[in-house]
Structures are given as C-alpha cells and as structure tokens.
N, C-alpha and C positions, 0 to 999 in steps of 0.2 A: 363236499359244502358248494356247491359252484354260488357263479355270480348272480344276481336277482333283478338285473335286466333283463332284455330279450336278444342281444347280442350274444354270440359263442365267444366264448373265452379260449384259445388254446396259446396252452405255454410249450415252447418249442428249447428240448436243453439234448444239446449234441454231444460227443464225446468229444477230449479237447484232440482233433489233429484233423488239419486242413481235408486231409481226402472226407474226414465224415461229418467236418462244419457246412463245409458247403451245399453239398445234395441236403442236405437239414433245414439249408439259408433258405433255396431255392423253395424245398417245400412250404415254406415258410410264409414265404412270400408270394405262392401261388394264393394260398388263402386269402392272406393280407388281402388281395385284390380280388376276392369274392367276401369281401366287407365282412370276415372274421376279423374281432379283435384277436393281436397276436402280441405273445410277448419270448422276446428270445434270450435266453439266459446262457451265459458266457462271463468266463474271468477276465482281469484285469488286460493282462497280453496278448490276450486272443480277438478284446471288442473291434481290432482294427481291419481283424478277415470279414465283420459285419455289420458297421458303421454306412458304409458306401451304401452296400445292397439298401441298407431301410432307411437309408436318406432319400437315396432315388426312387424306390416304389414309392416313397411318402409326395414323394414330389410330382408325380405325375399320378396316383388315385385322386378321385374325387373329393373334395373337403368333406363328403359327407362319407365316406371311409373314414372306421376308425383306423387311428396311425398304429404301424410296426412300434413295438417299443422295444428298450434295450436296456435287461438291467443286468447287474454286473455282481457280482459273487468270489468272495474273497478265495483266495489259493495258498492253501499254508507249504511252499516250493522251503522257505531255510526250515523250518520246524520238520519238513520230511528228509531233511539231505537233498533239497536239489541247488542250482544253481540259481539266484534271484532271475525272474523272470521266465524259469525253463516250467510252460504252463502249456506247452503242446507237442505232441509225440512226435513230430515232426523236425525236431529242435532238441532232442533226447538222447543223451550220449547212452549208447547201451547198457551199458556197467550199470543204471542208476535206473533202469527198469521197474524194479519191485521198486524203488523211494514214487517213482510216476503215477504208481497203481495206491498206494495209500494217499498220496493227495488227493486224488479223484474218491478216491473213498471218504474222503473225509468232508467231500464238497457236502452230503448229505447234511449237515444240519443249515448251514446255510443256505441249501436249497429248499428245508422243512420251513427255514421262519418268511423265506421269499411268498411261498404257496400260503402259507396261512394271512399273509398280508393281499395277496392279492386274487383268493378264493377263485380258481381259474375255475371251466368248465371240464376240463379233459388235462392230462400230459402227454406229451408226447417227447421220447428220450429216447436216448440210443441204446442200441439191444447190448452193447459193450456195459454199459450200466444197468445192472440187472437186483440192483438195490430201490431202484429208483417204482417197481412194481409193489413192493410195501409199502414204502414214501405214499404212495398215491391212495394206496387204498386207505390211510392213516388220515389221508383229510380226506373222505369220502367221494373219491374223483376214479373214474377210467384209465389209467398208463396203457396206451399204443406205443406199443415200438416203433421204431423208423429203424429199419433196414435199409444199410448203404449199397447192399450190393443186390442181386437177382434172386430172382427165385430159385434156377438150378444149385446155385452153392450151398442155398437152404434147405433142397430139400437134401443134398448129397451129407446136409451134416448130421439131417434127421437119419438115413438110410446108416451111414455111418455107421452112429451112434447106436443104433436100433439091432444092427446085426450084426457089427465088427465086421468082416467080414479080413481087414486089416491083421488079424488077429492071427489069418489060415498061414499067410504067408511066411518064410522062412529070412528075407534078407528086405531093408532099404527101397533096396529096388525093384522087388517080383513083383509084376502086375495083377492085381486084383480088379473083378470086378465088381461094381453095386449092384446086389440086390433087386430086382423089383425096378427100377428103372425102365422109362421108356427107352432107352436109348442106350445098346450097350456102349458104355464106359466105363473105363478101365483107370485106375490111377497106381500110383507106386506109394510106402509109406511115406517117402519121404517127400513126397508131395503134396501127405495131408495138410492140413492149417496146422499152426503149432499149437492150436487150443487142447488137441488132442492128444498133447503129453501133458496134459492139467488136466485128470477128468474130475476131480472136485468143480472147476470151473466150467467144463463143458456143462458138469450137474445144473450150477447157477442160472445161466445162462441157459436153458431144455427147460428150468421151473420155473424162470420170468415168463418163457417166452408162452409155455400155455398155461398161465395163469394174469394173465392180462389180457385188457378187452380184445386185442387185436394187433396186427402186424400193420405198418405202412409201409410199401415197397416201393423201393424205387424202378421199378418194369412198366412194362405192359408187355398184354397180351400178345399180339403180335409177335413180341420179341421170342418167346418160349413160351407157347401156349400148352404144351403140355403136360411141363416142371404146376404152369400156376393150377393145373386142375390136379397135379398130384401132392403139392403142397396142401391145398383145400382136403384134401381128404388126411394129414397128418399132422397137420399145423393147428392153431388157435382159431376159433368162434370166427373173427371177421380180416378177410383178406382184401386192402385197398393199395389196387395200383396207381401209383400218382406217377409213375417215369413216363420219358425220360425226363428228371425237372430241372436240369439245367439246356433242354431246347425250349421245351412248352414253354408259349407266350414270351418266349425271352426276346430282348431288343438284343441289338449287334452289341460282342460279350467286349465288355470291359474288366473283366475280372469282379478282385474282392477290392481291387483299390479304382478309385478314379486317376485315369489321366486323360490332360487337356489335351494330349498330341497321340494322334493314332501310334498305335505298337510299330518301333524300325521294323522290328521282324515280317509285319503285314508290308510293308511299303519295299523293305527288300525280298519279299515272293514277288512282287507287284514288276518287278524286272526280269523272272524269268517265263520261261515258257509253258504254259497248258501243261496240264499233266506231269510236271517234270523232272518234282523234289520230291525229293525221301523227306517225310517228318521223323524225328527222333523222340522220343518220347521217357522219358521210368519210373515221373509221378516222384514224389514231395519224398516218396520215407525210402528209395533205392541207396545203397553203397554200397559203390563198385569197389573193385579193388584195382591201384594204379596199371599192374597190367590190363585186366578185363576192359578197364577204358580204354587202352592205347591199344590193344585189337581193335574194339570197336571204330577207334577212326581209324585206321586201317583199313578194316575193311569199307567201310563209309566213301573210302576214297577211289579204293580199288573197283566200289562197285559204277564210278563213270557218271552219277548224274546226281547235280546239285543237291544240300543236303541242307536241312533247318533242323540241330539238336539243343535240344533243352536238358541245361546240363542243372545239377543240384550246386550252387553257392560252395558248400563242404564238398563237391564230389571231386576232393584229387587235383583240384584245376590247376595247385603250389606244389602238388608234389614230380611236376615234368613228367607227364603222362602222353601228351600232346603232340605230336610227331611236328617236326620245324616246317613250316610256312603252313600248316594245317588250316589254320583258323582262318586263312585267305582263299582256303579251297566250300567253303560251306558257310554258316551261319554256326554260329556257335551261344546261345545263350546261355548266360550262370541266371539264371532270373527265370520267377515263373512268368508264359507267357500266354495268351490269349490261345486252348487250345481248340475252341470254334469254330472260332472267326480262324486260325488257321486251317484246318479238318477242312473250310468250308472252303479254301481258299480257291482258285483256275489250275495255280500250278502245283499244287501237290498231289502226287498221284502215287503216293503209296504212304502205309504208316508202319515202324516198328515201335509196339505196346505194350509193357509191361503186364498186362488182361488187369487193371485195378479196375474194379466196374463202372467208374463213371468211364474211364478212360473209354470202355468197351460201348457203352451207349455211342459215347459220343462217334467211336467208330464206325459202330454202324450204321445210325444216323446218317453220317457225312457219307458213304458208301466209294470209300475208297482203299484199294489191296492195303490187306493188310498180312504183318510178319508178327506171330505173338512172340513173347518171350517172359514169359512168365519168373518171379521170383521169389515170393513168400506170401501166408497167408491162404486167402481162398483164391489165387491168379492160376492157380496148375489146371481147380476147376470151372474157372470163367473161359480157359483156352481151352476145354474141351468143351463147352459151346460155340465155338467160334471154328472151331477146326474138326470136330467130330460130327458136331447136330448142322448148323447155320452152314459149313460148309467154303466161310466166306472167306479162311486167313487158313499159310503157311508156317508150321511152326519153325523155330530158327534153326531148333535141334532136338533130333526126336532122346527123350530121354536125361534130359537135361534137368539139374537137380536144383532145389531151394541156395538162394544166393546166403540163404542163411545158414547150413549144410557144410560144414567144417572140411568136406571130404569133394566140395563143387570142383568140378575143373574148368579153366578159363575157354571161353568158347574162341576160337582162333577167326583170326583176318578175314580166309578165304573162306568159313563159313559163311558169316555178317555177309559178304558180298555177296556168296553166292544167293542166300537167300533174300537180299533184295532183287535177284532179276529172275527168279526159280518158277517153274510151272508159270511158267506166261502173264504171273500177277506184277512182274515190273512196273515201273510206273505207265500211264495209258502211254502218255508221249512218245517211251520208243516205244510201242507196239503192243504194250498188257492190255489187260483189260481194262 
C-alpha cells in the first residue's frame, strides 16, 4: 500500500538492544542523507538513544530533504512482568529474558496500526523480529531484514543448520568443520550461537529470511568477499551491503547522545605516547564475574602498557574486584565511550575486543592490532574471520568457551598480560606492528 508521492518512504524498526539500535540508526541516517523519507520506530525508554542522531542529521541536511522522523510505540513492560522502563536487552535481568521477548512480540499490534497510518514503501526491521515479514505482507509492502552481523556468521548459521555437523561430535568441546565453507573454519558446540539451542526459533528466523524481499547487511565486499559470494548462493533474493555504517559519511563521533565538550577519555589519550595504549571493551551485553574482572585488571597492569578500559556501569564495580590503586594506572570508564574516535586516536596501539560485529568493523577500519575475547552469540564465529580468515588478530586463549557456559574457566592475569604483548602484536609504540 505504499505512499503516493514520489519520495521513497522507509520505516526502520530495530530490535531493542543498543548493539542493534545503533547500526540500523546509522543506516537510516545514510538513507536520509540521500533524500529518502525515513521514519524510525522504537519504544519510549529507547527514544533517547536515537533522538540526538535524528536531530543532528536534520540539522545539516538540506531543507529540501525530508526530515528524519521518530515514532514511539508503547511497550507493555508491566503486563509482561518487567520492571518499568526495562525496554532494552542491555539492562535486562537474565531471568526475565522470556518476559522481555514476549513483550517484544506484543509490539506487533502498535506497529500494525502505525504502518496503516504511515503507508510506507517498505519496512526494514531487525533479523530478530521475524514476525514483521508477515506484517509487512499484510500491508502490501516488502520487508527487508536488517542484519547487524556480517556475512560470515550468516553463512555459518545457514550451513550449520543445513548440514548439522555439530550432531556428529560427542562433547561440547570437540571441534568440527563447517562443510562447504570457503575457508577451513572449525567450531565447537560450546561456541555455537545460543539460537541453536532453540530449533523452533531458528526455523522462524530462517523462514523469515527466505520469504523476505532481501537482506540489508552491515558489511562490505572488501572485508569478506568469499562470504558475500557464498551468501548470495544460499540466502534471499536480494543482498544489500551498506557497511561499515558507523564509518560511512560519519562526523567525529559523539555517540548516541550529544556532549557539549570533548569526551574526557580522548583528552586522557592526548597525554599518551603514540601507539602506547591498550583499549579494552566488551560491549554492552557482557557480564563478567568479579573473579574474571580482577584477573583482567591484574593482567592489564602486568602488561606494562597504559590502558583505557570501558566497563559496564553494573559490571561488578561495587563488588570490590578492582585491585588497590588500579584506577590510577590507566583509565577505567564506567559508561559508554566514543569507540570509533578512541580507535582512531594516535595513542591507541591495541584493542582487546569481544568480537561483536560493530566492534569488528570498527577495529578493522581503524587498523590497530587486535586481541579477541569472544563471549556469546555469533562472536566466536566473528573471531574466526579476524583470526583465521583475515589474520589480523590474536585469540586471548585457544578453546575459551562462552561466558554463558556454566563450566567456563577464568582467564588468568598472566594470560591477559601475555596476549597484550604476544606474537609481535603489542602496541606499536613498544615495537609491535
């Protein structure tokens, strides 16, 4: 039922997690800069994550461009047993995951009503919202899936579901190869994305993928050309590569909230030598134990390099994990930090990352030495791209298992320290690459 004027109108609907909202928001920004009418839909508690980008984009685009618009739909938190304002996976208590996904499914009715009012030309929605394919069909418009991950993990999910090589191994730690892959990549069952424990959900995602008009992917051909070709053979009809969206056409990063002054961590970096600082960040979803946080802190200290460590605000800060005097030996930021600007800073000579896809693209584009520490979801597959395919990273520990695995081991301080200076990949100011 699309719009009747000549301006293309796209509705963007992200999944409610910060790591999913930001890349689809940046994609919407790129569309708006090309004279596309853009409407971004989210819930009340997530509006603050998107408003600054919308306002900033509208401030510098030509008056002849259609302005980016934000529409808010209600989120039934209390009705689903969630605390008030618990509308983002980042702040969700793990025991309430089922409640959260039930509330997300309940967004169908308000989104249906909104699409009826807006009459857009297409819906671009997150891959974790498979029910939006049928909803778009009800309105006579195409649904394009937005994939916040890259092509290699998409190919892996397809081929693992098709061939199921993990069923032939006896234990969670026994490696198996992914059949038919362009590179000899091996995984263990412990490293599989959690969705493989839920075949019904996996089936819904795959059906929606194959019945949607196409897929919008935050990747680019130069990063993973073999997997672009591979996915086009097994995926949906159309594949649109738009990445890296946090880099393309970007202004100096202020993140998802405007700041009147330059971020303090950038000023701190100004006082450090070129290529001397180890940057450490595990994204917005990581939950380390106090024991692991302490070992990581001791390892950073033992590495002998200054460090900038972005820690979740609730990442054990109050539980006494930090060694005495540690805060003065580096900079610990207990908040969101402007990662892209940090990685571009002359003082940063290495990056310890969790292998979330946005961090992967940020890291590769920055060209700094990398130490990989995957934790959950498709991050172990992303690590294979960095370590085995591109050869630009060093793993923190061979065989390290998911942080969600109850049998996980704590990575010791000496391993952290060794990884920060191993294989000639120490910060460049110390003689590394």
